[in-house]
N, CA, C, O and the ligand as a Tripos MOL2 file, in Angstrom:
@<TRIPOS>MOLECULE
protein
  305   303    77     0     0
PROTEIN
NO_CHARGES

@<TRIPOS>ATOM
      1 N           0.8940   -1.2550   -0.1160 N.3       1 MET1
      2 CA          0.0190   -0.0600   -0.0410 C.3       1 MET1
      3 C           0.8020    1.3160    0.0350 C.2       1 MET1
      4 O           0.5130    2.2780   -0.6750 O.2       1 MET1
      5 N           1.7480    1.3090    0.9010 N.am      2 ASP2
      6 CA          2.6130    2.5230    1.1560 C.3       2 ASP2
      7 C           3.9030    2.3630    0.3730 C.2       2 ASP2
      8 O           4.8770    1.8720    0.9450 O.2       2 ASP2
      9 N           3.9740    2.7270   -0.8460 N.am      3 ARG3
     10 CA          5.2000    2.5630   -1.6180 C.3       3 ARG3
     11 C           6.0540    3.7280   -1.6370 C.2       3 ARG3
     12 O           7.0030    3.7580   -2.4210 O.2       3 ARG3
     13 N           5.8170    4.6880   -0.8590 N.am      4 SER4
     14 CA          6.5470    5.9520   -0.7910 C.3       4 SER4
     15 C           7.7830    5.8350   -0.0130 C.2       4 SER4
     16 O           8.7710    6.5340   -0.2390 O.2       4 SER4
     17 N           7.7150    4.8810    0.9720 N.am      5 LYS5
     18 CA          8.9090    4.6250    1.7530 C.3       5 LYS5
     19 C           9.3450    3.1590    1.4250 C.2       5 LYS5
     20 O           8.6740    2.1440    1.6130 O.2       5 LYS5
     21 N          10.5760    3.2480    0.9070 N.am      6 GLU6
     22 CA         11.0840    1.8640    0.5340 C.3       6 GLU6
     23 C          12.4420    1.5160    1.2960 C.2       6 GLU6
     24 O          13.4660    2.1320    1.0010 O.2       6 GLU6
     25 N          12.4450    0.5170    2.2870 N.am      7 SER7
     26 CA         13.5050    0.2590    2.9610 C.3       7 SER7
     27 C          14.5670   -0.4960    2.1320 C.2       7 SER7
     28 O          14.2980   -0.8250    0.9770 O.2       7 SER7
     29 N          15.7370   -0.7740    2.6720 N.am      8 ASN8
     30 CA         16.6580   -1.5450    2.0320 C.3       8 ASN8
     31 C          16.5600   -2.9690    2.2040 C.2       8 ASN8
     32 O          17.3300   -3.7420    1.6340 O.2       8 ASN8
     33 N          15.5320   -3.3830    3.0580 N.am      9 MET9
     34 CA         15.3230   -4.7450    3.2780 C.3       9 MET9
     35 C          14.0730   -5.1470    2.4470 C.2       9 MET9
     36 O          13.0390   -4.4810    2.4920 O.2       9 MET9
     37 N          14.2000   -6.1890    1.7370 N.am     10 ARG10
     38 CA         13.0210   -6.6990    1.2010 C.3      10 ARG10
     39 C          12.7020   -8.0520    1.5490 C.2      10 ARG10
     40 O          13.5530   -8.9410    1.5880 O.2      10 ARG10
     41 N          11.4790   -8.2200    1.8040 N.am     11 ILE11
     42 CA         10.8890   -9.3910    2.4390 C.3      11 ILE11
     43 C          10.5840  -10.4030    1.3510 C.2      11 ILE11
     44 O           9.7740  -10.1520    0.4590 O.2      11 ILE11
     45 N          11.2480  -11.5580    1.4370 N.am     12 ARG12
     46 CA         10.8360  -12.6670    0.5000 C.3      12 ARG12
     47 C           9.7130  -13.3930    0.8910 C.2      12 ARG12
     48 O           8.8800  -13.6500    0.0220 O.2      12 ARG12
     49 N           9.5200  -13.8000    2.1210 N.am     13 ARG13
     50 CA          8.2760  -14.5590    2.5580 C.3      13 ARG13
     51 C           8.1240  -14.5690    3.9900 C.2      13 ARG13
     52 O           9.1260  -14.3230    4.6620 O.2      13 ARG13
     53 N           7.1100  -14.7960    4.5230 N.am     14 GLY14
     54 CA          6.8740  -14.9320    5.8300 C.3      14 GLY14
     55 C           7.0230  -16.2630    6.3690 C.2      14 GLY14
     56 O           6.6110  -17.2450    5.7510 O.2      14 GLY14
     57 N           7.6310  -16.3470    7.5700 N.am     15 LEU15
     58 CA          7.8860  -17.7940    8.0270 C.3      15 LEU15
     59 C           6.9170  -18.1750    9.1050 C.2      15 LEU15
     60 O           6.2790  -19.2230    9.0090 O.2      15 LEU15
     61 N           6.7840  -17.3790   10.1110 N.am     16 SER16
     62 CA          5.7780  -17.6640   11.1760 C.3      16 SER16
     63 C           5.6790  -16.4680   11.8530 C.2      16 SER16
     64 O           6.1520  -15.4050   11.4530 O.2      16 SER16
     65 N           4.9370  -16.6700   13.0920 N.am     17 SER17
     66 CA          4.7710  -15.4720   13.9810 C.3      17 SER17
     67 C           5.0980  -15.8770   15.3860 C.2      17 SER17
     68 O           5.0200  -17.0630   15.7060 O.2      17 SER17
     69 N           5.4650  -14.9440   16.2530 N.am     18 ARG18
     70 CA          5.7880  -15.2230   17.5800 C.3      18 ARG18
     71 C           5.1480  -14.2510   18.5840 C.2      18 ARG18
     72 O           4.9990  -13.0560   18.3280 O.2      18 ARG18
     73 N           4.8060  -14.7810   19.6530 N.am     19 LEU19
     74 CA          4.1990  -13.8280   20.7930 C.3      19 LEU19
     75 C           5.5620  -13.4490   21.6230 C.2      19 LEU19
     76 O           6.2260  -14.2930   22.2250 O.2      19 LEU19
     77 N           5.8350  -12.2380   21.5720 N.am     20 LEU20
     78 CA          6.8710  -11.7930   22.4460 C.3      20 LEU20
     79 C           6.5270  -11.8140   23.9130 C.2      20 LEU20
     80 O           5.3460  -11.8630   24.2570 O.2      20 LEU20
     81 N           7.6490  -11.7730   24.9220 N.am     21 PRO21
     82 CA          7.3760  -11.7170   26.2970 C.3      21 PRO21
     83 C           6.4730  -10.6460   26.8110 C.2      21 PRO21
     84 O           5.7360  -10.7660   27.7900 O.2      21 PRO21
     85 N           6.6020   -9.5540   26.0350 N.am     22 CYS22
     86 CA          5.9440   -8.3730   26.4350 C.3      22 CYS22
     87 C           4.5240   -8.3090   26.0330 C.2      22 CYS22
     88 O           3.7770   -7.4200   26.4420 O.2      22 CYS22
     89 N           4.1370   -9.2850   25.2040 N.am     23 GLY23
     90 CA          2.7370   -9.4350   24.7920 C.3      23 GLY23
     91 C           2.5410   -9.0050   23.2860 C.2      23 GLY23
     92 O           1.4850   -9.2760   22.7150 O.2      23 GLY23
     93 N           3.5430   -8.3450   22.6570 N.am     24 CYS24
     94 CA          3.3990   -8.0840   21.3750 C.3      24 CYS24
     95 C           3.4760   -9.2740   20.4090 C.2      24 CYS24
     96 O           3.9850  -10.3340   20.7730 O.2      24 CYS24
     97 N           2.9960   -9.1070   19.2350 N.am     25 LEU25
     98 CA          2.9370  -10.1710   18.2620 C.3      25 LEU25
     99 C           3.8720   -9.7920   17.0930 C.2      25 LEU25
    100 O           3.6740   -8.7970   16.3960 O.2      25 LEU25
    101 N           4.9010  -10.6460   16.9200 N.am     26 ALA26
    102 CA          5.8680  -10.2230   15.9200 C.3      26 ALA26
    103 C           5.7600  -11.4610   14.7320 C.2      26 ALA26
    104 O           5.5640  -12.6480   14.9940 O.2      26 ALA26
    105 N           5.9210  -10.9330   13.4860 N.am     27 GLY27
    106 CA          5.8510  -11.9350   12.3740 C.3      27 GLY27
    107 C           7.3960  -12.1720   11.9700 C.2      27 GLY27
    108 O           8.2040  -11.2450   11.9250 O.2      27 GLY27
    109 N           7.6970  -13.4240   11.6990 N.am     28 ILE28
    110 CA          9.0370  -13.7470   11.4460 C.3      28 ILE28
    111 C           9.1390  -13.8660    9.9120 C.2      28 ILE28
    112 O           8.3810  -14.6120    9.2920 O.2      28 ILE28
    113 N          10.1460  -13.0710    9.2700 N.am     29 TYR29
    114 CA         10.1990  -12.9860    7.8020 C.3      29 TYR29
    115 C          11.5930  -13.3200    7.3580 C.2      29 TYR29
    116 O          12.5650  -13.0950    8.0780 O.2      29 TYR29
    117 N          11.6800  -13.8520    6.1810 N.am     30 GLU30
    118 CA         12.8670  -14.1230    5.5630 C.3      30 GLU30
    119 C          13.0570  -13.0140    4.3640 C.2      30 GLU30
    120 O          12.1670  -12.7450    3.5580 O.2      30 GLU30
    121 N          14.3230  -12.4350    4.3790 N.am     31 THR31
    122 CA         14.5090  -11.4030    3.4170 C.3      31 THR31
    123 C          15.3240  -11.9690    2.1920 C.2      31 THR31
    124 O          15.7950  -13.1060    2.2220 O.2      31 THR31
    125 N          15.4500  -11.2380    1.2570 N.am     32 TYR32
    126 CA         16.1970  -11.7440   -0.0330 C.3      32 TYR32
    127 C          17.6920  -11.8020    0.2900 C.2      32 TYR32
    128 O          18.4400  -12.2830   -0.5610 O.2      32 TYR32
    129 N          18.1930  -11.3520    1.4520 N.am     33 ARG33
    130 CA         19.5300  -11.5570    1.7830 C.3      33 ARG33
    131 C          19.6850  -12.7820    2.7470 C.2      33 ARG33
    132 O          20.7330  -12.9730    3.3630 O.2      33 ARG33
    133 N          18.6410  -13.5670    2.8460 N.am     34 ASP34
    134 CA         18.7970  -14.6840    3.6040 C.3      34 ASP34
    135 C          19.0410  -14.4460    5.0540 C.2      34 ASP34
    136 O          19.7350  -15.1510    5.7870 O.2      34 ASP34
    137 N          18.3620  -13.3240    5.3940 N.am     35 GLU35
    138 CA         18.3540  -12.9180    6.7330 C.3      35 GLU35
    139 C          16.9480  -13.1940    7.3060 C.2      35 GLU35
    140 O          15.9220  -13.0770    6.6350 O.2      35 GLU35
    141 N          16.9860  -13.6060    8.7230 N.am     36 ILE36
    142 CA         15.6380  -13.6570    9.3980 C.3      36 ILE36
    143 C          15.4570  -12.4290   10.3080 C.2      36 ILE36
    144 O          16.2570  -12.1470   11.2000 O.2      36 ILE36
    145 N          14.3570  -11.7210   10.0250 N.am     37 VAL37
    146 CA         14.0770  -10.5990   10.7330 C.3      37 VAL37
    147 C          12.5870  -10.7480   11.4420 C.2      37 VAL37
    148 O          11.7840  -11.5700   11.0020 O.2      37 VAL37
    149 N          12.3090   -9.9920   12.4420 N.am     38 ALA38
    150 CA         11.0110   -9.9800   13.0880 C.3      38 ALA38
    151 C          10.4740   -8.5880   12.9160 C.2      38 ALA38
    152 O          11.1550   -7.5850   13.1270 O.2      38 ALA38
    153 N           9.3660   -8.5760   12.5690 N.am     39 ILE39
    154 CA          8.5040   -7.2190   12.3680 C.3      39 ILE39
    155 C           7.3260   -7.2300   13.2790 C.2      39 ILE39
    156 O           6.5810   -8.2080   13.3450 O.2      39 ILE39
    157 N           7.1600   -6.1910   13.9520 N.am     40 VAL40
    158 CA          5.9870   -6.1750   14.8500 C.3      40 VAL40
    159 C           4.6470   -6.1190   14.1010 C.2      40 VAL40
    160 O           4.4270   -5.2060   13.3050 O.2      40 VAL40
    161 N           3.7570   -7.0800   14.3470 N.am     41 ASP41
    162 CA          2.6130   -7.2430   13.7170 C.3      41 ASP41
    163 C           1.4740   -6.3920   14.5630 C.2      41 ASP41
    164 O           0.6910   -5.6140   14.0180 O.2      41 ASP41
    165 N           1.5030   -6.6250   15.7840 N.am     42 ALA42
    166 CA          0.5180   -6.0420   16.7060 C.3      42 ALA42
    167 C           1.1300   -5.6330   17.9610 C.2      42 ALA42
    168 O           1.7650   -6.4520   18.6270 O.2      42 ALA42
    169 N           0.9650   -4.2620   18.3810 N.am     43 ARG43
    170 CA          1.6280   -3.9620   19.5860 C.3      43 ARG43
    171 C           0.6350   -4.1870   20.6690 C.2      43 ARG43
    172 O          -0.5610   -3.9480   20.5050 O.2      43 ARG43
    173 N           1.1780   -4.6900   21.8750 N.am     44 HIS44
    174 CA          0.3990   -4.9640   23.0080 C.3      44 HIS44
    175 C           0.1850   -3.6270   23.7450 C.2      44 HIS44
    176 O           1.0690   -2.7750   23.8300 O.2      44 HIS44
    177 N          -0.9890   -3.5070   24.2450 N.am     45 SER45
    178 CA         -1.3820   -2.1450   24.9180 C.3      45 SER45
    179 C          -0.5770   -2.0830   26.1960 C.2      45 SER45
    180 O          -0.3470   -0.9680   26.6630 O.2      45 SER45
    181 N          -0.1020   -3.2120   26.8420 N.am     46 GLY46
    182 CA          0.7420   -3.0550   27.9860 C.3      46 GLY46
    183 C           2.3150   -2.9810   27.7560 C.2      46 GLY46
    184 O           3.1110   -2.8510   28.6860 O.2      46 GLY46
    185 N           2.6440   -3.0700   26.5350 N.am     47 CYS47
    186 CA          4.0510   -3.0600   26.1500 C.3      47 CYS47
    187 C           4.6620   -1.6810   26.4490 C.2      47 CYS47
    188 O           4.0480   -0.6690   26.1130 O.2      47 CYS47
    189 N           5.8850   -1.6080   27.0880 N.am     48 ALA48
    190 CA          6.4370   -0.3250   27.3530 C.3      48 ALA48
    191 C           7.7160   -0.1730   26.5030 C.2      48 ALA48
    192 O           8.4670    0.7620   26.7790 O.2      48 ALA48
    193 N           8.0180   -0.9780   25.5340 N.am     49 ASP49
    194 CA          9.0190   -0.8720   24.6980 C.3      49 ASP49
    195 C           8.6910    0.0370   23.4410 C.2      49 ASP49
    196 O           7.9470   -0.3930   22.5590 O.2      49 ASP49
    197 N           9.2390    1.2610   23.3740 N.am     50 PRO50
    198 CA          8.9160    2.2420   22.2470 C.3      50 PRO50
    199 C           9.3010    1.6430   20.9490 C.2      50 PRO50
    200 O           8.7820    2.1580   19.9580 O.2      50 PRO50
    201 N          10.1350    0.6280   20.7620 N.am     51 SER51
    202 CA         10.5300    0.2060   19.4110 C.3      51 SER51
    203 C           9.5600   -0.8430   18.9820 C.2      51 SER51
    204 O           9.6290   -1.3740   17.8740 O.2      51 SER51
    205 N           8.6580   -1.1340   19.8720 N.am     52 HIS52
    206 CA          7.5940   -2.1570   19.1940 C.3      52 HIS52
    207 C           6.4290   -1.4230   18.7620 C.2      52 HIS52
    208 O           5.3140   -1.5640   19.2660 O.2      52 HIS52
    209 N           6.7010   -0.6690   17.8560 N.am     53 ASN53
    210 CA          5.6010   -0.1720   17.0740 C.3      53 ASN53
    211 C           5.0910   -1.0080   15.9040 C.2      53 ASN53
    212 O           5.9720   -1.5520   15.2390 O.2      53 ASN53
    213 N           3.9460   -1.1870   15.5690 N.am     54 THR54
    214 CA          3.5450   -1.9260   14.4670 C.3      54 THR54
    215 C           4.3010   -1.5600   13.1570 C.2      54 THR54
    216 O           4.2510   -0.4290   12.6750 O.2      54 THR54
    217 N           5.0010   -2.5810   12.6140 N.am     55 GLY55
    218 CA          5.6030   -2.3360   11.3760 C.3      55 GLY55
    219 C           7.1000   -2.2080   11.5830 C.2      55 GLY55
    220 O           7.8960   -2.2480   10.6450 O.2      55 GLY55
    221 N           7.4300   -2.0600   12.7990 N.am     56 ASN56
    222 CA          9.0050   -1.8890   13.0710 C.3      56 ASN56
    223 C           9.7140   -3.2070   13.0740 C.2      56 ASN56
    224 O           9.2320   -4.2070   13.6050 O.2      56 ASN56
    225 N          10.8560   -3.1800   12.4750 N.am     57 VAL57
    226 CA         11.7980   -4.3170   12.5010 C.3      57 VAL57
    227 C          12.5440   -4.3200   13.7310 C.2      57 VAL57
    228 O          13.2290   -3.3620   14.0890 O.2      57 VAL57
    229 N          12.3990   -5.5280   14.4650 N.am     58 ILE58
    230 CA         13.0620   -5.6740   15.6520 C.3      58 ILE58
    231 C          14.0800   -6.8490   15.4810 C.2      58 ILE58
    232 O          14.0070   -7.5970   14.5070 O.2      58 ILE58
    233 N          15.0030   -6.9880   16.4230 N.am     59 PRO59
    234 CA         16.0000   -8.0080   16.2280 C.3      59 PRO59
    235 C          15.3550   -9.4280   16.5180 C.2      59 PRO59
    236 O          14.5580   -9.5640   17.4470 O.2      59 PRO59
    237 N          15.6810  -10.3660   15.7860 N.am     60 ALA60
    238 CA         15.1760  -11.6090   15.9210 C.3      60 ALA60
    239 C          16.1780  -12.4440   17.0290 C.2      60 ALA60
    240 O          17.0890  -13.2140   16.7240 O.2      60 ALA60
    241 N          15.7830  -12.1020   18.2610 N.am     61 VAL61
    242 CA         16.5950  -12.6400   19.2790 C.3      61 VAL61
    243 C          16.5080  -14.0900   19.4670 C.2      61 VAL61
    244 O          17.4640  -14.6840   19.9660 O.2      61 VAL61
    245 N          15.3540  -14.7660   19.0820 N.am     62 PHE62
    246 CA         15.1080  -16.1090   19.1790 C.3      62 PHE62
    247 C          15.7930  -16.7860   17.9780 C.2      62 PHE62
    248 O          15.9080  -16.1960   16.9040 O.2      62 PHE62
    249 N          16.2600  -18.0800   18.1880 N.am     63 PRO63
    250 CA         16.7500  -18.7930   17.0580 C.3      63 PRO63
    251 C          15.6720  -19.3350   16.1630 C.2      63 PRO63
    252 O          14.7260  -20.0060   16.5760 O.2      63 PRO63
    253 N          15.9000  -18.9660   14.7840 N.am     64 ALA64
    254 CA         14.9020  -19.3830   13.8450 C.3      64 ALA64
    255 C          15.0670  -20.8590   13.4180 C.2      64 ALA64
    256 O          16.2060  -21.2690   13.1920 O.2      64 ALA64
    257 N          14.1400  -21.5790   13.3100 N.am     65 GLU65
    258 CA         14.3570  -22.8600   12.8670 C.3      65 GLU65
    259 C          14.6950  -22.9120   11.3610 C.2      65 GLU65
    260 O          14.0640  -22.3040   10.4950 O.2      65 GLU65
    261 N          15.7800  -23.7200   11.1460 N.am     66 PRO66
    262 CA         16.3500  -23.5670    9.7970 C.3      66 PRO66
    263 C          15.4480  -24.5210    8.8700 C.2      66 PRO66
    264 O          14.9560  -25.5360    9.3630 O.2      66 PRO66
    265 N          15.2470  -24.2050    7.5970 N.am     67 PRO67
    266 CA         14.4340  -24.9460    6.7620 C.3      67 PRO67
    267 C          14.9710  -26.3060    6.4120 C.2      67 PRO67
    268 O          16.1900  -26.4260    6.2880 O.2      67 PRO67
    269 N          14.2590  -27.2380    6.2580 N.am     68 SER68
    270 CA         14.6200  -28.5590    6.2190 C.3      68 SER68
    271 C          15.3770  -28.7520    4.8340 C.2      68 SER68
    272 O          14.7470  -28.7350    3.7770 O.2      68 SER68
    273 N          16.7700  -28.9370    4.8830 N.am     69 ALA69
    274 CA         17.6780  -29.2630    3.7980 C.3      69 ALA69
    275 C          17.3100  -28.5900    2.5680 C.2      69 ALA69
    276 O          16.8810  -29.1800    1.5760 O.2      69 ALA69
    277 N          17.4930  -27.3050    2.6640 N.am     70 ASN70
    278 CA         17.2360  -26.5170    1.4870 C.3      70 ASN70
    279 C          18.4610  -25.7340    1.0940 C.2      70 ASN70
    280 O          18.6860  -24.5650    1.4100 O.2      70 ASN70
    281 N          19.2160  -26.5110    0.3740 N.am     71 HIS71
    282 CA         20.5300  -25.9390   -0.0060 C.3      71 HIS71
    283 C          20.6880  -25.7590   -1.5570 C.2      71 HIS71
    284 O          21.6680  -26.2050   -2.1520 O.2      71 HIS71
    285 N          19.7610  -25.1420   -2.1240 N.am     72 ASP72
    286 CA         19.8830  -24.9030   -3.5830 C.3      72 ASP72
    287 C          20.9930  -23.9610   -3.8390 C.2      72 ASP72
    288 O          21.1920  -23.0030   -3.0930 O.2      72 ASP72
    289 N          21.7200  -24.2110   -4.8780 N.am     73 THR73
    290 CA         22.8540  -23.4370   -5.2610 C.3      73 THR73
    291 C          22.1800  -22.0220   -5.9440 C.2      73 THR73
    292 O          21.3010  -22.0490   -6.8050 O.2      73 THR73
    293 N          22.6430  -21.0680   -5.5050 N.am     74 HIS74
    294 CA         22.2850  -19.7790   -6.0280 C.3      74 HIS74
    295 C          23.0430  -19.3260   -7.2490 C.2      74 HIS74
    296 O          24.2590  -19.2090   -7.0950 O.2      74 HIS74
    297 N          22.6060  -19.0870   -8.2770 N.am     75 ARG75
    298 CA         23.2440  -18.6380   -9.5530 C.3      75 ARG75
    299 C          23.0680  -17.0410   -9.7610 C.2      75 ARG75
    300 O          22.0200  -16.4500   -9.5000 O.2      75 ARG75
    301 N          24.0060  -16.5470  -10.1670 N.am     76 GLY76
    302 CA         23.9350  -15.1540  -10.4900 C.3      76 GLY76
    303 C          24.6090  -14.1690   -9.5160 C.2      76 GLY76
    304 O          24.5800  -12.9590   -9.7430 O.2      76 GLY76
    305 ZN          6.3940   -5.2190   23.0440 Zn       77 ZN77
@<TRIPOS>BOND
     1     1     2 1
     2     2     3 1
     3     3     4 2
     4     3     5 am
     5     5     6 1
     6     6     7 1
     7     7     8 2
     8     7     9 am
     9     9    10 1
    10    10    11 1
    11    11    12 2
    12    11    13 am
    13    13    14 1
    14    14    15 1
    15    15    16 2
    16    15    17 am
    17    17    18 1
    18    18    19 1
    19    19    20 2
    20    19    21 am
    21    21    22 1
    22    22    23 1
    23    23    24 2
    24    23    25 am
    25    25    26 1
    26    26    27 1
    27    27    28 2
    28    27    29 am
    29    29    30 1
    30    30    31 1
    31    31    32 2
    32    31    33 am
    33    33    34 1
    34    34    35 1
    35    35    36 2
    36    35    37 am
    37    37    38 1
    38    38    39 1
    39    39    40 2
    40    39    41 am
    41    41    42 1
    42    42    43 1
    43    43    44 2
    44    43    45 am
    45    45    46 1
    46    46    47 1
    47    47    48 2
    48    47    49 am
    49    49    50 1
    50    50    51 1
    51    51    52 2
    52    51    53 am
    53    53    54 1
    54    54    55 1
    55    55    56 2
    56    55    57 am
    57    57    58 1
    58    58    59 1
    59    59    60 2
    60    59    61 am
    61    61    62 1
    62    62    63 1
    63    63    64 2
    64    63    65 am
    65    65    66 1
    66    66    67 1
    67    67    68 2
    68    67    69 am
    69    69    70 1
    70    70    71 1
    71    71    72 2
    72    71    73 am
    73    73    74 1
    74    74    75 1
    75    75    76 2
    76    75    77 am
    77    77    78 1
    78    78    79 1
    79    79    80 2
    80    79    81 am
    81    81    82 1
    82    82    83 1
    83    83    84 2
    84    83    85 am
    85    85    86 1
    86    86    87 1
    87    87    88 2
    88    87    89 am
    89    89    90 1
    90    90    91 1
    91    91    92 2
    92    91    93 am
    93    93    94 1
    94    94    95 1
    95    95    96 2
    96    95    97 am
    97    97    98 1
    98    98    99 1
    99    99   100 2
   100    99   101 am
   101   101   102 1
   102   102   103 1
   103   103   104 2
   104   103   105 am
   105   105   106 1
   106   106   107 1
   107   107   108 2
   108   107   109 am
   109   109   110 1
   110   110   111 1
   111   111   112 2
   112   111   113 am
   113   113   114 1
   114   114   115 1
   115   115   116 2
   116   115   117 am
   117   117   118 1
   118   118   119 1
   119   119   120 2
   120   119   121 am
   121   121   122 1
   122   122   123 1
   123   123   124 2
   124   123   125 am
   125   125   126 1
   126   126   127 1
   127   127   128 2
   128   127   129 am
   129   129   130 1
   130   130   131 1
   131   131   132 2
   132   131   133 am
   133   133   134 1
   134   134   135 1
   135   135   136 2
   136   135   137 am
   137   137   138 1
   138   138   139 1
   139   139   140 2
   140   139   141 am
   141   141   142 1
   142   142   143 1
   143   143   144 2
   144   143   145 am
   145   145   146 1
   146   146   147 1
   147   147   148 2
   148   147   149 am
   149   149   150 1
   150   150   151 1
   151   151   152 2
   152   151   153 am
   153   153   154 1
   154   154   155 1
   155   155   156 2
   156   155   157 am
   157   157   158 1
   158   158   159 1
   159   159   160 2
   160   159   161 am
   161   161   162 1
   162   162   163 1
   163   163   164 2
   164   163   165 am
   165   165   166 1
   166   166   167 1
   167   167   168 2
   168   167   169 am
   169   169   170 1
   170   170   171 1
   171   171   172 2
   172   171   173 am
   173   173   174 1
   174   174   175 1
   175   175   176 2
   176   175   177 am
   177   177   178 1
   178   178   179 1
   179   179   180 2
   180   179   181 am
   181   181   182 1
   182   182   183 1
   183   183   184 2
   184   183   185 am
   185   185   186 1
   186   186   187 1
   187   187   188 2
   188   187   189 am
   189   189   190 1
   190   190   191 1
   191   191   192 2
   192   191   193 am
   193   193   194 1
   194   194   195 1
   195   195   196 2
   196   195   197 am
   197   197   198 1
   198   198   199 1
   199   199   200 2
   200   199   201 am
   201   201   202 1
   202   202   203 1
   203   203   204 2
   204   203   205 am
   205   205   206 1
   206   206   207 1
   207   207   208 2
   208   207   209 am
   209   209   210 1
   210   210   211 1
   211   211   212 2
   212   211   213 am
   213   213   214 1
   214   214   215 1
   215   215   216 2
   216   215   217 am
   217   217   218 1
   218   218   219 1
   219   219   220 2
   220   219   221 am
   221   221   222 1
   222   222   223 1
   223   223   224 2
   224   223   225 am
   225   225   226 1
   226   226   227 1
   227   227   228 2
   228   227   229 am
   229   229   230 1
   230   230   231 1
   231   231   232 2
   232   231   233 am
   233   233   234 1
   234   234   235 1
   235   235   236 2
   236   235   237 am
   237   237   238 1
   238   238   239 1
   239   239   240 2
   240   239   241 am
   241   241   242 1
   242   242   243 1
   243   243   244 2
   244   243   245 am
   245   245   246 1
   246   246   247 1
   247   247   248 2
   248   247   249 am
   249   249   250 1
   250   250   251 1
   251   251   252 2
   252   251   253 am
   253   253   254 1
   254   254   255 1
   255   255   256 2
   256   255   257 am
   257   257   258 1
   258   258   259 1
   259   259   260 2
   260   259   261 am
   261   261   262 1
   262   262   263 1
   263   263   264 2
   264   263   265 am
   265   265   266 1
   266   266   267 1
   267   267   268 2
   268   267   269 am
   269   269   270 1
   270   270   271 1
   271   271   272 2
   272   271   273 am
   273   273   274 1
   274   274   275 1
   275   275   276 2
   276   275   277 am
   277   277   278 1
   278   278   279 1
   279   279   280 2
   280   279   281 am
   281   281   282 1
   282   282   283 1
   283   283   284 2
   284   283   285 am
   285   285   286 1
   286   286   287 1
   287   287   288 2
   288   287   289 am
   289   289   290 1
   290   290   291 1
   291   291   292 2
   292   291   293 am
   293   293   294 1
   294   294   295 1
   295   295   296 2
   296   295   297 am
   297   297   298 1
   298   298   299 1
   299   299   300 2
   300   299   301 am
   301   301   302 1
   302   302   303 1
   303   303   304 2
@<TRIPOS>SUBSTRUCTURE
     1 MET1         2 RESIDUE 1 A MET
     2 ASP2         6 RESIDUE 1 A ASP
     3 ARG3        10 RESIDUE 1 A ARG
     4 SER4        14 RESIDUE 1 A SER
     5 LYS5        18 RESIDUE 1 A LYS
     6 GLU6        22 RESIDUE 1 A GLU
     7 SER7        26 RESIDUE 1 A SER
     8 ASN8        30 RESIDUE 1 A ASN
     9 MET9        34 RESIDUE 1 A MET
    10 ARG10       38 RESIDUE 1 A ARG
    11 ILE11       42 RESIDUE 1 A ILE
    12 ARG12       46 RESIDUE 1 A ARG
    13 ARG13       50 RESIDUE 1 A ARG
    14 GLY14       54 RESIDUE 1 A GLY
    15 LEU15       58 RESIDUE 1 A LEU
    16 SER16       62 RESIDUE 1 A SER
    17 SER17       66 RESIDUE 1 A SER
    18 ARG18       70 RESIDUE 1 A ARG
    19 LEU19       74 RESIDUE 1 A LEU
    20 LEU20       78 RESIDUE 1 A LEU
    21 PRO21       82 RESIDUE 1 A PRO
    22 CYS22       86 RESIDUE 1 A CYS
    23 GLY23       90 RESIDUE 1 A GLY
    24 CYS24       94 RESIDUE 1 A CYS
    25 LEU25       98 RESIDUE 1 A LEU
    26 ALA26      102 RESIDUE 1 A ALA
    27 GLY27      106 RESIDUE 1 A GLY
    28 ILE28      110 RESIDUE 1 A ILE
    29 TYR29      114 RESIDUE 1 A TYR
    30 GLU30      118 RESIDUE 1 A GLU
    31 THR31      122 RESIDUE 1 A THR
    32 TYR32      126 RESIDUE 1 A TYR
    33 ARG33      130 RESIDUE 1 A ARG
    34 ASP34      134 RESIDUE 1 A ASP
    35 GLU35      138 RESIDUE 1 A GLU
    36 ILE36      142 RESIDUE 1 A ILE
    37 VAL37      146 RESIDUE 1 A VAL
    38 ALA38      150 RESIDUE 1 A ALA
    39 ILE39      154 RESIDUE 1 A ILE
    40 VAL40      158 RESIDUE 1 A VAL
    41 ASP41      162 RESIDUE 1 A ASP
    42 ALA42      166 RESIDUE 1 A ALA
    43 ARG43      170 RESIDUE 1 A ARG
    44 HIS44      174 RESIDUE 1 A HIS
    45 SER45      178 RESIDUE 1 A SER
    46 GLY46      182 RESIDUE 1 A GLY
    47 CYS47      186 RESIDUE 1 A CYS
    48 ALA48      190 RESIDUE 1 A ALA
    49 ASP49      194 RESIDUE 1 A ASP
    50 PRO50      198 RESIDUE 1 A PRO
    51 SER51      202 RESIDUE 1 A SER
    52 HIS52      206 RESIDUE 1 A HIS
    53 ASN53      210 RESIDUE 1 A ASN
    54 THR54      214 RESIDUE 1 A THR
    55 GLY55      218 RESIDUE 1 A GLY
    56 ASN56      222 RESIDUE 1 A ASN
    57 VAL57      226 RESIDUE 1 A VAL
    58 ILE58      230 RESIDUE 1 A ILE
    59 PRO59      234 RESIDUE 1 A PRO
    60 ALA60      238 RESIDUE 1 A ALA
    61 VAL61      242 RESIDUE 1 A VAL
    62 PHE62      246 RESIDUE 1 A PHE
    63 PRO63      250 RESIDUE 1 A PRO
    64 ALA64      254 RESIDUE 1 A ALA
    65 GLU65      258 RESIDUE 1 A GLU
    66 PRO66      262 RESIDUE 1 A PRO
    67 PRO67      266 RESIDUE 1 A PRO
    68 SER68      270 RESIDUE 1 A SER
    69 ALA69      274 RESIDUE 1 A ALA
    70 ASN70      278 RESIDUE 1 A ASN
    71 HIS71      282 RESIDUE 1 A HIS
    72 ASP72      286 RESIDUE 1 A ASP
    73 THR73      290 RESIDUE 1 A THR
    74 HIS74      294 RESIDUE 1 A HIS
    75 ARG75      298 RESIDUE 1 A ARG
    76 GLY76      302 RESIDUE 1 A GLY
    77 ZN77       305 GROUP 0 **** ****
């Protein structure tokens, strides 16, 4: 929807979602750089972390489960 702001991070696909200890809901995404990031999907009303605004990228502090034997060779 909002294409005016384009970050340097491009999301390839969504992997899953996690409920953070503070109550916020974060989506786990894979980027085109093969990085796993978490983006706040829904901010909890009781969360005191100002960085947990909806749409914010937050550090994926939890270990992401690696995909099952997906070692395709990248060309190009
Ligand atoms: Zn939070």
